[in-house]
Structures are given as C-alpha cells and as structure tokens.
DRENFI-72440 format. One line per field, with one value per residue (C-alpha): residue number from 1; residue in three letters; x negated, y, z negated. Coordinates in steps of 0.05 Angstrom, whole numbers. Layout:
REM residues N
i	(NUM; ...)
aa	(ala; ...)
X	(X; ...)
Y	(Y; ...)
Z	(Z; ...)
***
This chain:
REM residues 508
i	(1; 2; 3; 4; 5; 6; 7; 8; 9; 10; 11; 12; 13; 14; 15; 16; 17; 18; 19; 20; 21; 22; 23; 24; 25; 26; 27; 28; 29; 30; 31; 32; 33; 34; 35; 36; 37; 38; 39; 40; 41; 42; 43; 44; 45; 46; 47; 48; 49; 50; 51; 52; 53; 54; 55; 56; 57; 58; 59; 60; 61; 62; 63; 64; 65; 66; 67; 68; 69; 70; 71; 72; 73; 74; 75; 76; 77; 78; 79; 80; 81; 82; 83; 84; 85; 86; 87; 88; 89; 90; 91; 92; 93; 94; 95; 96; 97; 98; 99; 100; 101; 102; 103; 104; 105; 106; 107; 108; 109; 110; 111; 112; 113; 114; 115; 116; 117; 118; 119; 120; 121; 122; 123; 124; 125; 126; 127; 128; 129; 130; 131; 132; 133; 134; 135; 136; 137; 138; 139; 140; 141; 142; 143; 144; 145; 146; 147; 148; 149; 150; 151; 152; 153; 154; 155; 156; 157; 158; 159; 160; 161; 162; 163; 164; 165; 166; 167; 168; 169; 170; 171; 172; 173; 174; 175; 176; 177; 178; 179; 180; 181; 182; 183; 184; 185; 186; 187; 188; 189; 190; 191; 192; 193; 194; 195; 196; 197; 198; 199; 200; 201; 202; 203; 204; 205; 206; 207; 208; 209; 210; 211; 212; 213; 214; 215; 216; 217; 218; 219; 220; 221; 222; 223; 224; 225; 226; 227; 228; 229; 230; 231; 232; 233; 234; 235; 236; 237; 238; 239; 240; 241; 242; 243; 244; 245; 246; 247; 248; 249; 250; 251; 252; 253; 254; 255; 256; 257; 258; 259; 260; 261; 262; 263; 264; 265; 266; 267; 268; 269; 270; 271; 272; 273; 274; 275; 276; 277; 278; 279; 280; 281; 282; 283; 284; 285; 286; 287; 288; 289; 290; 291; 292; 293; 294; 295; 296; 297; 298; 299; 300; 301; 302; 303; 304; 305; 306; 307; 308; 309; 310; 311; 312; 313; 314; 315; 316; 317; 318; 319; 320; 321; 322; 323; 324; 325; 326; 327; 328; 329; 330; 331; 332; 333; 334; 335; 336; 337; 338; 339; 340; 341; 342; 343; 344; 345; 346; 347; 348; 349; 350; 351; 352; 353; 354; 355; 356; 357; 358; 359; 360; 361; 362; 363; 364; 365; 366; 367; 368; 369; 370; 371; 372; 373; 374; 375; 376; 377; 378; 379; 380; 381; 382; 383; 384; 385; 386; 387; 388; 389; 390; 391; 392; 393; 394; 395; 396; 397; 398; 399; 400; 401; 402; 403; 404; 405; 406; 407; 408; 409; 410; 411; 412; 413; 414; 415; 416; 417; 418; 419; 420; 421; 422; 423; 424; 425; 426; 427; 428; 429; 430; 431; 432; 433; 434; 435; 436; 437; 438; 439; 440; 441; 442; 443; 444; 445; 446; 447; 448; 449; 450; 451; 452; 453; 454; 455; 456; 457; 458; 459; 460; 461; 462; 463; 464; 465; 466; 467; 468; 469; 470; 471; 472; 473; 474; 475; 476; 477; 478; 479; 480; 481; 482; 483; 484; 485; 486; 487; 488; 489; 490; 491; 492; 493; 494; 495; 496; 497; 498; 499; 500; 501; 502; 503; 504; 505; 506; 507; 508)
aa	(met; tyr; leu; leu; his; gln; asn; phe; ile; lys; ile; ala; lys; lys; tyr; ser; gly; lys; ile; ala; ile; lys; asp; lys; thr; ile; gly; lys; asp; ile; thr; tyr; gly; arg; ala; leu; ile; ala; ala; leu; ile; leu; thr; asn; lys; phe; lys; arg; phe; lys; asp; gly; phe; ile; gly; ile; met; leu; pro; thr; ser; gly; gly; cys; ala; leu; ala; ile; leu; ser; thr; leu; met; ser; gly; lys; thr; pro; val; met; ile; asn; tyr; ser; thr; gly; ala; glu; asn; asn; val; arg; phe; ala; gln; lys; lys; cys; asn; phe; lys; thr; val; ile; thr; ser; lys; ala; leu; leu; glu; lys; ile; asn; cys; pro; val; ile; glu; gly; met; ile; phe; leu; glu; asp; ile; val; asn; ser; ile; ser; ala; lys; asp; arg; val; leu; thr; ala; ile; leu; ser; lys; met; pro; thr; asn; leu; leu; leu; asn; lys; val; his; lys; gly; asp; val; glu; asp; thr; ala; val; ile; leu; phe; thr; ser; gly; ser; glu; lys; glu; pro; lys; ala; val; gln; leu; ser; his; lys; asn; ile; ser; ser; asn; ile; leu; ser; phe; ile; arg; thr; phe; pro; leu; ser; asp; glu; asp; val; met; leu; ala; asn; leu; pro; phe; phe; his; val; phe; gly; leu; thr; val; asn; leu; trp; thr; pro; phe; his; phe; gly; met; thr; ile; val; thr; tyr; ala; asn; pro; ile; glu; tyr; lys; asn; ile; val; asn; ile; ile; lys; gln; glu; lys; pro; thr; val; met; val; gly; thr; pro; ser; phe; leu; ser; gly; tyr; leu; arg; val; ser; ser; pro; gly; asp; phe; asp; ser; leu; arg; phe; val; ile; ser; gly; ala; asp; lys; cys; pro; asp; leu; leu; arg; glu; gly; tyr; leu; asn; lys; his; asn; ile; thr; ile; tyr; glu; gly; tyr; gly; thr; thr; glu; thr; ser; pro; val; val; ser; val; asn; thr; pro; lys; tyr; asn; lys; pro; gly; ser; ile; gly; lys; val; ile; pro; asp; val; gln; val; lys; ile; glu; asn; tyr; glu; thr; gly; glu; glu; cys; lys; pro; lys; glu; ile; gly; lys; ile; leu; val; lys; gly; asn; leu; val; met; lys; gly; tyr; leu; asp; asp; met; glu; gln; thr; ser; leu; arg; ile; arg; gly; gly; trp; tyr; asp; thr; gly; asp; met; gly; tyr; phe; asp; glu; asp; gly; tyr; leu; trp; his; cys; gly; arg; leu; met; arg; phe; val; lys; ile; gly; gly; glu; met; val; ser; leu; val; arg; val; glu; asn; val; leu; glu; lys; phe; leu; pro; lys; asp; thr; glu; cys; cys; val; val; glu; val; pro; asp; ala; gln; lys; gly; ala; arg; ile; ile; val; ala; leu; thr; lys; pro; val; asp; glu; lys; glu; ile; leu; lys; lys; met; ser; glu; glu; leu; pro; asn; ile; ala; leu; pro; lys; ser; phe; ile; ile; ile; glu; glu; leu; pro; lys; met; gly; ser; gly; lys; ile; asp; phe; arg; lys; thr; thr; glu; leu; val; lys; leu; lys; leu; asp; lys; leu; ser)
X	(-1736; -1676; -1608; -1553; -1507; -1564; -1591; -1517; -1523; -1588; -1561; -1492; -1534; -1575; -1516; -1464; -1424; -1431; -1372; -1388; -1326; -1277; -1216; -1179; -1126; -1100; -1127; -1174; -1244; -1284; -1352; -1410; -1396; -1325; -1340; -1389; -1338; -1285; -1336; -1353; -1277; -1265; -1326; -1297; -1236; -1269; -1314; -1250; -1242; -1264; -1286; -1362; -1335; -1284; -1249; -1240; -1189; -1181; -1186; -1243; -1231; -1257; -1221; -1254; -1321; -1310; -1287; -1349; -1391; -1350; -1356; -1432; -1436; -1396; -1444; -1397; -1405; -1355; -1329; -1306; -1243; -1219; -1150; -1146; -1136; -1100; -1100; -1065; -1108; -1172; -1154; -1141; -1204; -1248; -1218; -1229; -1297; -1324; -1286; -1250; -1181; -1182; -1172; -1168; -1122; -1069; -988; -991; -1042; -1005; -938; -973; -1003; -942; -985; -951; -975; -1020; -1036; -1099; -1080; -1088; -1067; -1113; -1054; -1036; -1108; -1109; -1040; -1068; -1126; -1110; -1133; -1179; -1212; -1225; -1251; -1298; -1325; -1334; -1378; -1414; -1430; -1467; -1518; -1589; -1597; -1644; -1598; -1536; -1571; -1571; -1497; -1484; -1508; -1583; -1601; -1652; -1663; -1657; -1585; -1527; -1501; -1444; -1410; -1393; -1357; -1384; -1333; -1310; -1306; -1340; -1330; -1303; -1332; -1393; -1401; -1464; -1502; -1534; -1580; -1594; -1664; -1632; -1592; -1639; -1699; -1657; -1638; -1708; -1734; -1673; -1689; -1758; -1734; -1676; -1692; -1628; -1624; -1576; -1549; -1523; -1448; -1428; -1362; -1344; -1286; -1315; -1291; -1331; -1314; -1363; -1440; -1444; -1394; -1417; -1493; -1491; -1426; -1430; -1497; -1540; -1504; -1501; -1578; -1588; -1529; -1495; -1421; -1382; -1317; -1272; -1214; -1178; -1161; -1213; -1167; -1125; -1168; -1135; -1138; -1210; -1226; -1184; -1228; -1291; -1269; -1244; -1301; -1358; -1397; -1469; -1473; -1423; -1434; -1388; -1374; -1366; -1294; -1281; -1330; -1294; -1227; -1256; -1287; -1220; -1179; -1232; -1246; -1314; -1336; -1301; -1365; -1410; -1431; -1455; -1529; -1529; -1482; -1503; -1472; -1477; -1440; -1431; -1463; -1456; -1429; -1470; -1401; -1394; -1464; -1452; -1386; -1414; -1470; -1426; -1370; -1411; -1482; -1491; -1541; -1513; -1570; -1555; -1580; -1573; -1561; -1527; -1487; -1545; -1601; -1563; -1553; -1603; -1660; -1674; -1649; -1661; -1681; -1689; -1768; -1762; -1698; -1689; -1617; -1592; -1642; -1625; -1686; -1751; -1754; -1751; -1810; -1825; -1785; -1811; -1782; -1803; -1774; -1776; -1766; -1698; -1726; -1802; -1800; -1861; -1866; -1842; -1880; -1855; -1793; -1783; -1715; -1712; -1681; -1684; -1716; -1722; -1764; -1769; -1735; -1671; -1657; -1600; -1607; -1571; -1498; -1461; -1454; -1481; -1551; -1543; -1525; -1577; -1632; -1612; -1614; -1673; -1739; -1804; -1773; -1752; -1675; -1648; -1596; -1566; -1576; -1621; -1662; -1732; -1782; -1802; -1874; -1861; -1837; -1765; -1718; -1665; -1600; -1575; -1520; -1504; -1538; -1468; -1453; -1504; -1474; -1511; -1483; -1517; -1580; -1586; -1574; -1525; -1512; -1439; -1460; -1498; -1438; -1397; -1448; -1446; -1369; -1359; -1391; -1336; -1277; -1223; -1226; -1194; -1195; -1226; -1258; -1285; -1322; -1313; -1333; -1286; -1306; -1318; -1324; -1371; -1417; -1410; -1377; -1337; -1339; -1273; -1256; -1203; -1178; -1128; -1106; -1101; -1160; -1180; -1214; -1245; -1277; -1301; -1334; -1363; -1398; -1420; -1452; -1503; -1532; -1514; -1530; -1470; -1469; -1459; -1398; -1331; -1283; -1217; -1188; -1139; -1093; -1090; -1055; -1090; -1151; -1156; -1200; -1239; -1229; -1294; -1264; -1307; -1271; -1254; -1287; -1259; -1185; -1197; -1223; -1164; -1117; -1151; -1147; -1074; -1060; -1100; -1065; -1000; -1027; -1052)
Y	(731; 753; 788; 736; 768; 790; 719; 694; 745; 716; 643; 662; 693; 630; 580; 622; 564; 513; 502; 542; 524; 470; 494; 428; 471; 504; 459; 513; 506; 575; 579; 617; 667; 677; 677; 736; 774; 761; 782; 848; 865; 857; 892; 956; 945; 934; 998; 1037; 1011; 1062; 1008; 987; 922; 877; 823; 759; 711; 659; 587; 549; 566; 601; 661; 662; 653; 710; 756; 743; 761; 821; 848; 843; 871; 931; 948; 927; 874; 808; 794; 722; 709; 641; 627; 556; 573; 639; 674; 740; 743; 733; 787; 837; 818; 823; 889; 918; 888; 910; 976; 964; 951; 922; 850; 806; 750; 713; 715; 637; 628; 675; 635; 566; 586; 632; 693; 761; 813; 859; 932; 934; 864; 869; 808; 776; 761; 834; 851; 796; 824; 895; 876; 904; 877; 937; 918; 849; 871; 926; 879; 822; 871; 894; 819; 812; 864; 840; 815; 873; 925; 887; 886; 959; 961; 929; 945; 937; 943; 903; 835; 854; 883; 845; 797; 771; 777; 707; 695; 643; 588; 615; 542; 566; 641; 700; 698; 743; 774; 746; 789; 747; 780; 762; 745; 698; 657; 658; 637; 577; 553; 556; 517; 468; 450; 434; 373; 353; 345; 383; 411; 443; 378; 362; 371; 398; 378; 445; 432; 465; 530; 589; 626; 577; 582; 506; 516; 587; 568; 497; 492; 562; 598; 533; 510; 584; 582; 524; 536; 471; 457; 468; 427; 464; 444; 483; 434; 389; 344; 320; 258; 220; 279; 290; 218; 222; 284; 248; 191; 237; 295; 250; 299; 281; 318; 318; 352; 351; 345; 277; 290; 301; 248; 197; 214; 204; 139; 114; 121; 106; 38; 7; 40; 107; 145; 112; 181; 211; 218; 249; 253; 301; 311; 370; 415; 360; 296; 240; 173; 110; 75; 128; 118; 45; 51; 91; 40; -22; 3; 47; 32; 104; 134; 192; 245; 282; 357; 404; 484; 542; 603; 648; 609; 612; 551; 493; 483; 408; 349; 278; 260; 202; 206; 220; 192; 167; 153; 186; 242; 308; 300; 340; 415; 443; 481; 554; 545; 538; 504; 495; 461; 505; 481; 516; 532; 548; 573; 527; 488; 418; 355; 303; 267; 324; 355; 432; 486; 489; 554; 574; 624; 644; 682; 645; 675; 727; 802; 803; 805; 867; 921; 874; 893; 856; 790; 797; 812; 755; 706; 733; 743; 754; 732; 664; 650; 611; 568; 546; 473; 426; 372; 344; 324; 251; 224; 223; 297; 281; 332; 303; 337; 330; 378; 450; 476; 493; 420; 401; 403; 399; 345; 333; 372; 330; 353; 307; 315; 312; 294; 235; 212; 217; 178; 119; 120; 120; 53; 23; 55; 23; 46; 111; 135; 206; 230; 292; 296; 358; 382; 413; 450; 409; 440; 387; 366; 425; 391; 329; 296; 284; 247; 268; 213; 207; 138; 99; 50; -2; 47; -1; -46; 18; 49; -20; -22; 50; 40; -8; 54; 112; 134; 137; 210; 214; 170; 201; 210; 212; 195; 246; 228; 284; 258; 308; 340; 414; 425; 484; 497; 456; 394; 402; 392; 457; 448; 508; 491; 417; 436; 485; 428; 379; 428; 439; 363; 356; 410; 375; 311; 338)
Z	(-1458; -1426; -1434; -1433; -1382; -1336; -1333; -1314; -1257; -1233; -1238; -1202; -1146; -1141; -1146; -1115; -1081; -1138; -1188; -1252; -1290; -1285; -1328; -1343; -1385; -1323; -1268; -1235; -1210; -1208; -1169; -1194; -1139; -1159; -1231; -1215; -1179; -1236; -1288; -1252; -1245; -1315; -1334; -1302; -1339; -1406; -1396; -1406; -1479; -1533; -1581; -1584; -1608; -1570; -1609; -1565; -1586; -1532; -1526; -1493; -1419; -1358; -1382; -1450; -1417; -1368; -1422; -1462; -1400; -1382; -1451; -1452; -1384; -1402; -1458; -1516; -1566; -1568; -1635; -1633; -1674; -1701; -1678; -1708; -1782; -1802; -1736; -1759; -1822; -1780; -1729; -1786; -1824; -1761; -1742; -1813; -1819; -1754; -1748; -1679; -1652; -1585; -1581; -1516; -1527; -1487; -1491; -1486; -1543; -1592; -1573; -1584; -1653; -1672; -1686; -1682; -1636; -1672; -1658; -1610; -1575; -1499; -1459; -1407; -1365; -1362; -1345; -1288; -1262; -1257; -1212; -1142; -1074; -1067; -1134; -1106; -1041; -1067; -1122; -1074; -1033; -1093; -1115; -1048; -1069; -1077; -1149; -1176; -1152; -1179; -1249; -1250; -1242; -1309; -1382; -1390; -1463; -1503; -1524; -1596; -1583; -1614; -1567; -1607; -1680; -1708; -1773; -1824; -1839; -1904; -1932; -1993; -1998; -1958; -1886; -1870; -1802; -1772; -1718; -1665; -1613; -1543; -1570; -1621; -1576; -1514; -1554; -1586; -1520; -1492; -1554; -1549; -1476; -1493; -1530; -1485; -1410; -1385; -1315; -1266; -1241; -1313; -1325; -1396; -1430; -1462; -1511; -1575; -1592; -1570; -1638; -1669; -1656; -1635; -1577; -1560; -1551; -1529; -1489; -1457; -1455; -1448; -1384; -1357; -1368; -1319; -1271; -1296; -1284; -1345; -1355; -1406; -1446; -1496; -1553; -1578; -1619; -1559; -1560; -1506; -1457; -1470; -1456; -1390; -1371; -1387; -1339; -1283; -1285; -1307; -1349; -1369; -1435; -1494; -1562; -1617; -1692; -1724; -1733; -1660; -1636; -1684; -1648; -1578; -1596; -1627; -1562; -1513; -1478; -1457; -1393; -1407; -1425; -1372; -1342; -1407; -1416; -1481; -1538; -1591; -1661; -1707; -1756; -1808; -1828; -1778; -1812; -1794; -1774; -1719; -1692; -1695; -1662; -1601; -1595; -1598; -1553; -1506; -1510; -1525; -1579; -1616; -1630; -1694; -1702; -1754; -1749; -1780; -1752; -1775; -1735; -1670; -1685; -1670; -1723; -1714; -1672; -1659; -1584; -1541; -1555; -1631; -1663; -1733; -1749; -1812; -1810; -1774; -1731; -1721; -1719; -1648; -1618; -1639; -1702; -1776; -1830; -1902; -1962; -2023; -2096; -2116; -2188; -2179; -2105; -2089; -2025; -2034; -2016; -1970; -1997; -2049; -2041; -2044; -2004; -1927; -1906; -1830; -1794; -1720; -1663; -1675; -1744; -1743; -1744; -1810; -1836; -1811; -1858; -1918; -1934; -1999; -1972; -1918; -1966; -2008; -1950; -1910; -1947; -1913; -1847; -1879; -1875; -1936; -1906; -1972; -1953; -1991; -1957; -1950; -1896; -1897; -1884; -1806; -1802; -1799; -1831; -1876; -1902; -1974; -1973; -1994; -2052; -2075; -2069; -2121; -2191; -2258; -2305; -2371; -2350; -2283; -2210; -2174; -2100; -2080; -2012; -2036; -2074; -2012; -1971; -2020; -2029; -1954; -1951; -1989; -1963; -1916; -1843; -1825; -1898; -1908; -1972; -2003; -2066; -2108; -2177; -2225; -2292; -2355; -2425; -2451; -2391; -2346; -2288; -2270; -2201; -2171; -2102; -2060; -2013; -1958; -1979; -2044; -2059; -2111; -2157; -2207; -2150; -2114; -2177; -2193; -2123; -2131; -2197; -2160; -2124; -2166; -2238; -2288; -2290; -2210; -2212; -2199; -2259; -2219; -2151; -2122; -2064; -2011; -1951; -1905; -1926; -1902; -1846; -1811; -1735; -1724; -1755; -1817; -1885; -1921; -1985; -2019; -2003; -2020; -2088; -2100; -2081; -2126; -2185; -2176; -2176; -2239; -2272; -2257; -2284; -2349)
***
C-alpha cells in the first residue's frame, strides 16, 4: 500500500520524459518530469497556508491535478468543491463543514460560472505568476535527487491519513463530507487493475470532474499509478469537442456516465473511436439502447460498473472476460459484498432483492464530524450503500435502485427504477424520464413520471401494464422540458420531485 503523492514521485522519476498530461483546454503538454517540478514548487507555496484543509475548485486540467498533488505533498488535505451546480453555496458549505478558508480556484473559472470572489479564495493564475526563475532552477535541481531522498522532502504521513474530502451528491438530502484515505483509494486501484489489463502504454481520456470520486480515482490516480498519459478536457458536455479530441489524441480508455457517453455517441461517426480499447460506464444505470448504439456504430462493448463515493468508488464491474449486459458486473478482488434483507437483516439468497452492503479497504474512514451518520452506514465494517440489488446464480451483481427509490403502495414494495426501465422501452428517442413518488393520503404514495416531451400516455400505459402490476403503473405524466442534473450528468431526483410537486399543485 502506498501514499498517493509518494507513488506519483516514484512514477514521475521513472517516466520523466514521458507526457503525463495533455491539457486540451489550454493546449499544453506536461511531461512527468515537468509535472514533478511544478508540484514541488506549488508544495512550497501551499505549505504557507495555515489551514489543514485546502479547498480546490478547478476544472479537470493539468492545473487541478497539480493542485491536488501539491496539497498532499504539503501535508494538507484537498477538499474538492463542485462548481457545476451552485458554486458559491458549495464553497461556503465546504468552508463551514470542514472549518477552513483557503480555496484554490481560477479567475477564468469564476468568470465562466458567474461566481463571486469569496473570502479565502486564492487564484492559481496569481500563484503561477509569483513563481520566480530562482524557484524554477532550485526546484529543477531538487527534482533530480534520488527518489528515496526526494521522498523525504515531501509530507510522509500514513496510509490511513485522509487523502481527500469529497461531498455526496445531495440529490436526496444535504451533502455529507466523505473522508477517503490513501489506503481507500490505492486499494481500490489495485483491485480494479486486477480485472482490467491496463498498462503504462494506455492513454486515459480524463474529462470527468475531479470533484466526483469517479473522475478522481479513475481519471487521475489510476493513470498516475501506471505512468499513463492523461488527456484532460474541462467540459464533459461539449460533446463534439470530446469526439474531436478522441480522434486527435487516440486515447485507449474512456470512462463516463451514461448521460455523457450518450452525447458522444450522438455526435460521433463510425471510426471516430477506433483507438479505444475500453469504454466503462458508471454512476448511473446504462440503458440497453446506449450499449446497442456503441456496438452498432463503433463495434465497442460498454462495460458497466458500480460504485459509490464512500467506496472509493469501484465495487463491481463487467470485464472483457466476465460480461453480462444489464448487470453491474462481478465484485472486484479483495472486496466483499453481501445482500441483506431490508426488514429481517438476514442475508438474501440468489435473485432475492435486498440492501447492498460492502466491506474492504475501499470503504471510507467515515463522514467528517458526523458520527451519527457514519455509525448508521457502517456497522461491523460493512458499509450500507443505501442501494438495492441482488446476486444472480452466476455471481453477477444487479442494481435495482436506491432504497429511497422504493415505495410502499398498498403494502407492496415498488421499485421506481424498475418502472423507469420498463417505461424507457416505449419512449421516443431523445426523451428523458424520471419516475418519482408523491404522497397519497389513501395508498401512501403515487407514482408520477416526469418527461421531457409529451407522449401518448394511454398507449404507453397499456404497454407497461404487460410487464408491471397495476400498483406500479404511473398515475400522472408531467412535462419538464429539462430535467435537473447533477454535475456528473445524473438526474437530480430531489429537485425533480420538487418540480413535479409544484406542477401538480398548480394543476389541482
């Protein structure tokens, strides 16, 4: 097991002349050797900050990667701040929750997202401009020291130390501050690479935000583990630009959420993705149409996986050797998963739906300053994901949705995700949906569909009734032209439910 920043130093020394980061937003290539020098310079700057935590609010870029590295090298903990939704509120929330002020950000980013300057913000541009020629020369000399001596020049620490603070999405309730240790993240990488044959020759397309665990672990730390080249781009929803980058830079690995992958598929042409060895989908369920689209247009198999912020993130994944479309794959090595009956607490049999519990070195240290929530979610080493699922007879894990997305109607448990899966089969192309529940005085809950476009409701309900019991059929269809999204591209269920309730109130 290793400290993430110490391992980077070893890799940077080994692959000094190799391109570490191709930053496509600013058009700059950074070798591992130059990245090491830059990180060491920033480390000296960051050591001067009094806070033990340093907020980082930067887009996916070489600058963000170096800021994260330098924070750890300086003995401080990076707090990753989501700038895609409510940046100002997210900064203030993080500062209050973690009790710090210093936030490394960018003037260009603040201008682009229309976020005001908040007390404690320090601009990366100003830090870079303050670097003297003397700083560069002395640090370049320092970087040539033998690896073991160079490691003594940066923070040592322990693998149990917190390597990052990430915030849960807040799609269902107020975000929680997740503490992931070096051990959590490094163990997850070591387990993941035993299922996917990655190497230093691979090139990773890194366009997911580093303020989400999917982007941080898979797009940043995994490539740095091997000495891969990372191709970064700041905006994952600029679909055409991403496709052009894939054509130009020829990455071999691309990971993404279904929402982003769908956008790339839509604007791509056959041959555009010929360089890709692996395309991995996570963070949300992968629709069958998306899998079929990549297979038909690009002859590419999407491998769907599953994880959570609290598990660093990867729990299970389909692989070239073991792939069952529709499932979330087999559990990765050195990780334990059991399915627990949500009422009795007993372990479920194959195909019996229950709560997904996870155990292993990948499970977070806990929620920062929240012993109550930590003790509710981690019992006897088992982390309760809050997700429902089951194992099939072949050992594949299947996801059935959040426990919060199961509703009791007339004494029966109904999965809203199951309703969505059936509904999506009968919707016109490019029509998004989100199935929510609203209170009902008689039955406890009503199932409502939020749609981006009008449909023939009677015809769709007739088709759905062939696969679902009557209690699981939606009672109303509400049009919301643009469903609220999280920064990851996932639908924001909480905001969608609020919009649905508002529309229903106006109709009543």
